[in-house]
C-alpha positions as CSV (number, residue, x, y, z in Angstrom):
1,M,0.0,0.0,0.0
2,S,1.6,3.3,-1.1
3,H,0.8,6.7,0.2
4,R,2.0,10.1,-1.0
5,S,0.9,13.7,-0.3
6,A,0.8,15.9,-3.3
7,A,2.1,19.5,-3.3
8,I,-0.6,21.9,-2.3
9,T,-2.7,22.4,-5.5
10,P,-4.3,25.7,-6.4
11,S,-8.1,25.4,-6.6
12,P,-10.0,27.0,-9.5
13,F,-10.6,30.0,-7.4
14,G,-6.9,30.6,-6.7
15,T,-6.8,29.5,-3.1
16,A,-4.9,26.4,-1.8
17,H,-6.0,23.1,-0.4
18,E,-4.5,22.1,2.9
19,Q,-3.7,18.6,1.8
20,V,-4.1,16.2,-1.2
21,V,-3.4,12.5,-0.8
22,F,-3.1,10.0,-3.6
23,C,-3.8,6.5,-2.5
24,H,-2.8,3.3,-4.3
25,D,-3.1,-0.3,-3.2
26,P,-1.8,-2.6,-5.9
27,E,-3.3,-5.8,-4.4
28,T,-6.9,-4.6,-4.7
29,G,-6.4,-2.2,-7.5
30,L,-7.5,0.8,-5.4
31,K,-6.7,4.2,-6.9
32,A,-8.1,7.0,-4.9
33,I,-7.6,10.7,-4.1
34,I,-8.5,12.4,-0.8
35,A,-8.6,16.2,-0.8
36,I,-8.9,18.4,2.3
37,Y,-9.7,22.0,1.5
38,S,-10.0,23.5,4.9
39,T,-10.1,22.5,8.5
40,A,-10.5,26.0,9.9
41,L,-13.8,25.1,11.6
42,G,-13.0,21.5,12.4
43,P,-12.1,18.1,10.8
44,A,-13.0,17.8,7.1
45,L,-16.1,15.9,6.2
46,G,-17.1,14.8,2.7
47,G,-18.3,11.8,0.8
48,T,-16.4,9.3,-1.3
49,R,-17.3,9.3,-5.0
50,F,-16.7,6.1,-6.9
51,Y,-16.6,6.9,-10.6
52,P,-15.0,5.8,-13.8
53,Y,-13.0,8.9,-14.5
54,A,-11.3,9.0,-17.9
55,S,-8.0,10.0,-16.4
56,E,-6.3,10.7,-13.0
57,Q,-6.3,14.4,-13.9
58,D,-10.1,14.4,-14.4
59,A,-10.4,12.7,-11.0
60,L,-8.1,15.3,-9.4
61,D,-9.9,18.2,-10.9
62,D,-13.2,16.8,-9.6
63,V,-12.0,16.1,-6.1
64,L,-10.5,19.6,-5.7
65,K,-13.7,21.3,-6.8
66,L,-15.8,19.0,-4.6
67,S,-13.7,19.4,-1.5
68,E,-13.7,23.2,-1.8
69,G,-17.5,23.1,-2.1
70,M,-17.8,20.9,1.0
71,A,-15.9,23.5,3.1
72,Y,-18.2,26.3,2.0
73,K,-21.2,24.0,2.4
74,A,-20.3,23.2,6.0
75,A,-19.7,26.8,6.8
76,L,-23.0,27.9,5.4
77,A,-24.8,25.1,7.2
78,G,-23.4,26.3,10.5
79,L,-21.4,23.2,11.2
80,E,-18.2,23.0,13.2
81,L,-16.6,21.0,10.3
82,G,-14.2,21.6,7.5
83,G,-14.4,20.5,3.9
84,G,-13.0,17.5,2.2
85,K,-13.8,14.9,-0.5
86,A,-12.5,11.7,-1.9
87,V,-12.8,9.9,-5.2
88,I,-12.1,6.3,-6.1
89,I,-11.2,5.9,-9.7
90,G,-13.1,3.1,-11.5
91,D,-16.5,1.7,-12.4
92,P,-18.0,0.5,-9.1
93,A,-20.1,-2.1,-11.0
94,Q,-16.9,-3.7,-12.1
95,V,-14.2,-3.1,-9.6
96,K,-15.8,-2.4,-6.3
97,S,-15.0,-5.1,-3.7
98,D,-15.0,-5.3,0.1
99,D,-11.2,-5.8,0.0
100,L,-10.8,-2.6,-2.1
101,L,-13.1,-0.7,0.3
102,R,-11.1,-1.9,3.3
103,A,-7.9,-0.8,1.7
104,Y,-9.4,2.6,1.2
105,G,-10.5,2.6,4.8
106,R,-6.9,2.2,5.9
107,F,-6.0,5.3,4.0
108,V,-8.8,7.2,5.7
109,Q,-7.6,5.9,9.0
110,S,-4.0,7.1,8.3
111,L,-5.2,10.7,8.3
112,A,-6.0,10.3,12.0
113,G,-9.4,12.1,11.9
114,R,-8.5,15.1,9.8
115,Y,-10.9,13.6,7.2
116,Y,-14.3,11.9,7.8
117,T,-15.8,10.1,4.9
118,A,-19.4,9.3,3.9
119,C,-21.5,8.3,0.9
120,D,-21.5,10.0,-2.5
121,V,-22.1,9.0,-6.1
122,G,-21.3,5.3,-6.4
123,T,-21.1,4.5,-2.7
124,F,-23.8,3.6,-0.2
125,S,-24.3,3.0,3.5
126,R,-23.3,-0.6,3.2
127,D,-20.0,0.5,1.7
128,M,-19.4,2.8,4.6
129,D,-19.9,-0.2,7.0
130,V,-17.1,-2.0,5.1
131,I,-14.8,1.0,5.2
132,A,-15.5,1.3,8.9
133,E,-14.0,-2.1,9.5
134,E,-10.6,-0.3,8.9
135,S,-11.3,3.2,10.0
136,R,-13.0,5.0,12.9
137,F,-13.6,8.1,10.8
138,V,-16.7,7.1,8.8
139,T,-20.2,8.4,8.9
140,G,-23.3,7.8,6.6
141,R,-23.4,4.2,7.9
142,S,-26.4,1.9,7.8
143,V,-29.1,2.0,10.5
144,E,-28.2,-1.6,11.5
145,H,-24.7,-0.3,12.4
146,G,-25.8,2.7,14.3
147,G,-25.9,5.2,11.4
148,A,-28.5,7.4,9.9
149,G,-28.7,5.5,6.7
150,D,-29.0,7.0,3.3
151,S,-28.8,10.8,3.3
152,S,-30.9,11.5,0.2
153,L,-34.0,12.4,2.2
154,L,-32.5,15.4,4.0
155,T,-30.5,16.4,0.9
156,A,-33.7,16.6,-1.0
157,L,-35.5,18.4,1.9
158,G,-32.8,21.1,1.8
159,V,-33.1,21.5,-2.0
160,Y,-36.9,21.7,-1.6
161,Q,-36.6,24.4,1.0
162,G,-34.1,26.3,-1.2
163,M,-36.7,26.2,-4.0
164,R,-39.3,27.6,-1.7
165,A,-37.0,30.4,-0.7
166,C,-36.2,31.2,-4.3
167,A,-39.9,31.2,-5.1
168,Q,-40.5,33.7,-2.2
169,H,-37.6,35.9,-3.5
170,V,-38.7,35.8,-7.2
171,W,-42.5,35.5,-7.0
172,G,-43.3,36.7,-3.5
173,D,-44.8,33.4,-2.5
174,V,-43.3,30.1,-1.3
175,A,-45.9,28.0,-2.9
176,L,-44.7,25.7,-5.7
177,T,-48.2,24.4,-6.5
178,G,-48.7,24.6,-10.3
179,K,-45.1,25.5,-11.0
180,R,-43.4,23.5,-13.7
181,V,-40.2,22.0,-12.4
182,G,-37.7,20.2,-14.6
183,V,-35.7,17.6,-12.7
184,A,-32.5,16.3,-14.4
185,G,-31.6,13.1,-12.5
186,A,-34.0,10.8,-10.8
187,G,-31.5,9.0,-8.6
188,K,-31.6,8.9,-4.8
189,V,-31.9,12.6,-4.2
190,G,-33.9,13.5,-7.4
191,R,-36.5,10.8,-6.5
192,Q,-37.0,12.3,-3.0
193,L,-37.2,15.8,-4.4
194,I,-39.8,14.7,-6.9
195,S,-41.8,13.3,-4.0
196,Y,-41.8,16.7,-2.1
197,L,-42.8,18.5,-5.3
198,A,-45.5,16.1,-6.2
199,E,-47.0,16.3,-2.7
200,E,-47.2,20.1,-3.1
201,G,-48.9,19.8,-6.6
202,A,-46.1,21.0,-8.8
203,E,-46.0,20.0,-12.5
204,I,-42.9,17.8,-12.9
205,V,-40.9,17.0,-16.0
206,V,-38.0,14.5,-15.6
207,T,-35.1,13.0,-17.5
208,D,-32.5,10.4,-16.4
209,V,-30.0,8.1,-18.1
210,S,-31.2,5.2,-16.0
211,T,-34.2,3.3,-17.4
212,E,-34.6,1.7,-14.0
213,A,-35.0,5.0,-12.3
214,L,-37.5,6.2,-14.9
215,E,-39.5,3.0,-14.6
216,Y,-39.7,3.4,-10.9
217,L,-41.1,6.8,-11.3
218,R,-43.6,5.7,-13.9
219,Q,-45.0,3.3,-11.4
220,A,-44.7,5.5,-8.3
221,R,-45.6,9.0,-9.8
222,P,-48.0,8.6,-12.7
223,G,-48.4,12.3,-13.0
224,V,-44.8,12.9,-13.9
225,R,-43.9,13.6,-17.5
226,F,-40.7,12.3,-19.1
227,V,-38.4,13.7,-21.8
228,Q,-35.6,12.1,-23.6
229,D,-32.5,13.8,-22.2
230,S,-31.3,17.0,-20.5
231,A,-31.0,18.8,-23.8
232,A,-34.7,18.3,-24.3
233,L,-35.5,19.1,-20.7
234,V,-33.9,22.6,-20.7
235,R,-35.9,23.5,-23.8
236,E,-39.2,22.8,-22.0
237,P,-41.3,25.7,-20.8
238,L,-40.1,25.6,-17.1
239,D,-40.5,27.7,-14.0
240,I,-37.7,26.0,-12.2
241,Y,-34.8,23.9,-13.4
242,A,-33.3,21.4,-10.9
243,P,-30.0,19.7,-12.0
244,C,-29.8,16.7,-9.7
245,A,-27.2,14.5,-11.5
246,L,-23.5,15.2,-12.1
247,G,-21.9,18.7,-12.3
248,G,-21.4,21.0,-15.2
249,A,-25.1,20.9,-16.2
250,V,-25.5,24.7,-16.8
251,D,-23.4,25.9,-19.7
252,E,-23.8,28.8,-22.2
253,E,-26.0,26.7,-24.5
254,V,-28.3,25.8,-21.6
255,V,-28.5,29.5,-20.6
256,D,-29.5,30.5,-24.1
257,V,-32.5,28.1,-24.3
258,L,-33.6,28.0,-20.7
259,T,-37.0,29.6,-19.9
260,A,-36.9,28.8,-16.1
261,E,-36.7,31.8,-13.8
262,I,-35.0,29.8,-11.1
263,I,-32.2,27.2,-11.0
264,C,-32.1,25.2,-7.8
265,G,-30.9,21.6,-7.8
266,A,-29.0,19.0,-5.8
267,A,-26.0,18.5,-8.2
268,N,-22.6,19.7,-7.1
269,N,-20.7,22.3,-9.3
270,Q,-23.7,22.9,-11.6
271,L,-22.1,25.9,-13.4
272,A,-19.9,24.5,-16.2
273,V,-17.4,27.3,-16.4
274,P,-16.7,30.6,-14.6
275,G,-18.8,33.4,-15.9
276,I,-22.0,31.4,-16.3
277,E,-23.7,33.1,-13.3
278,K,-23.1,36.5,-14.9
279,L,-25.0,35.2,-18.0
280,L,-27.8,33.9,-15.7
281,E,-28.0,37.3,-14.0
282,E,-28.2,39.1,-17.4
283,K,-31.1,36.9,-18.4
284,G,-32.9,37.4,-15.1
285,I,-32.5,33.8,-13.9
286,T,-32.0,33.4,-10.1
287,Y,-29.4,30.7,-9.3
288,A,-29.4,29.2,-5.8
289,P,-25.8,28.1,-5.1
290,D,-25.7,24.4,-5.1
291,Y,-23.4,24.1,-2.1
292,L,-26.0,26.1,-0.1
293,V,-29.2,24.3,-0.9
294,N,-27.8,20.7,-1.1
295,A,-26.3,20.7,2.4
296,G,-29.0,18.5,3.9
297,G,-27.0,15.4,3.3
298,L,-24.0,16.9,5.0
299,I,-26.1,18.0,7.9
300,Q,-27.4,14.4,8.3
301,V,-24.1,12.7,8.3
302,A,-22.6,15.4,10.6
303,D,-25.4,14.8,13.0
304,E,-24.6,11.1,13.0
305,L,-21.2,11.9,14.6
306,A,-23.0,13.0,17.8
307,G,-25.5,10.1,17.7
308,F,-28.1,10.6,15.0
309,D,-31.4,12.3,15.8
310,F,-33.6,12.7,12.7
311,D,-35.8,15.5,14.1
312,R,-32.7,17.5,15.1
313,A,-31.1,17.1,11.7
314,A,-34.3,17.8,9.8
315,L,-34.8,21.0,11.8
316,R,-31.3,22.2,10.7
317,A,-32.0,21.1,7.1
318,N,-35.2,23.1,7.1
319,G,-33.1,26.1,8.1
320,I,-31.7,26.1,4.5
321,F,-34.8,28.0,3.6
322,D,-33.8,31.0,5.8
323,T,-30.1,30.9,4.8
324,T,-31.1,30.8,1.1
325,L,-33.4,33.7,1.5
326,D,-30.7,35.6,3.4
327,V,-28.2,35.0,0.7
328,L,-30.6,36.0,-2.1
329,Q,-31.5,39.2,-0.3
330,A,-27.9,40.0,0.5
331,A,-27.0,39.5,-3.1
332,A,-29.7,42.0,-4.1
333,V,-28.7,44.6,-1.6
334,Q,-24.9,44.2,-2.3
335,G,-25.4,44.2,-6.1
336,V,-23.6,40.9,-6.5
337,Q,-24.5,37.4,-7.7
338,P,-25.9,34.9,-5.2
339,S,-22.8,32.8,-5.2
340,V,-20.7,35.8,-4.2
341,A,-23.0,36.6,-1.3
342,A,-22.9,32.9,-0.2
343,D,-19.1,32.8,-0.5
344,R,-18.8,36.0,1.6
345,L,-21.0,34.5,4.3
346,A,-19.1,31.2,4.4
347,E,-15.7,32.9,4.3
348,Q,-16.6,35.2,7.1
349,R,-17.5,32.2,9.3
350,M,-14.3,30.3,8.4
351,R,-12.2,33.4,9.3
352,T,-14.0,34.1,12.6
353,G,-14.0,30.4,13.5
354,A,-10.4,29.6,12.6
355,R,-8.2,28.0,15.1
356,S,-4.9,29.6,16.1
357,T,-3.1,26.9,14.1
358,S,-5.5,27.4,11.1
359,I,-5.7,23.7,10.6
360,W,-7.4,21.0,12.6
361,L,-5.0,18.5,14.3
362,P,-6.0,15.1,15.8
363,N,-5.5,16.3,19.3
364,D,-7.7,19.4,18.9
């Protein structure tokens, strides 16, 4: 098992990550990267993404962006935690094994608590149980092993509350009844979000690459309408567009054709390139920063560290409504884009909460 720390790597925003660790276990074929962006508020917490990246550079780019987003997400959610993320390179359907997960767990353990892992794309609570056989620094575990289980419920709840706050800001009413919402991605989180929307009486248009996910919705939500792909979805007459799959969903082409007045979804890193939010602003589209509204899952797994209490975690996830409204109102008053207002709020908290050593150490 080899273990090396990369040089500090600049993020896309010009700041530096505290630590980036490349993990390789030849026996199991594990290739993973753990990135810690900041521990100013506490140990870093972030999920492990298991994905068939085309190259190690693609995996590195993703984990750097994701870990930075986790730091800002934790700060905005009011958690005493820093931000980190991990990626395992490979197709989980082909290469995932208990031995590989245990090898990964040993790398997580080697960081001595500076990084806590949890579920993400391609990993599940059962995987966290296996990783926990080798590491104490695991959350998002199954209910049978004392965890909170899948975090999609509270992630979706936070996005739903973010939508309601956007509706209040844009239309002066939190109600989503009769609003047409386009959901791109009907996986774990998208499915829960669709449930919240359906219960309120929203019109829902959905696309997903998974025929299994779509078939489930056809049976469970007969009122939902389906379109072929995301390109077709963004051309629909929508009130709200909710990207709930992988990142980069909002690019210049999408902005050109989008009729929705609000973008609010669960996916991380929704804006494909810098400058997209300026185009949204020029077109009068309100963008709810993804790392603000999708913090419900982080809130859930963070609560698990203290002994999970669903009502306590749900109360904090519901608070995403107030934070989103505060950010949108601050953006309007300051004359800046919502992500700038959200960043300022998160950075202020990271500055005021920073330890004297600026990084979290295992004996803190």
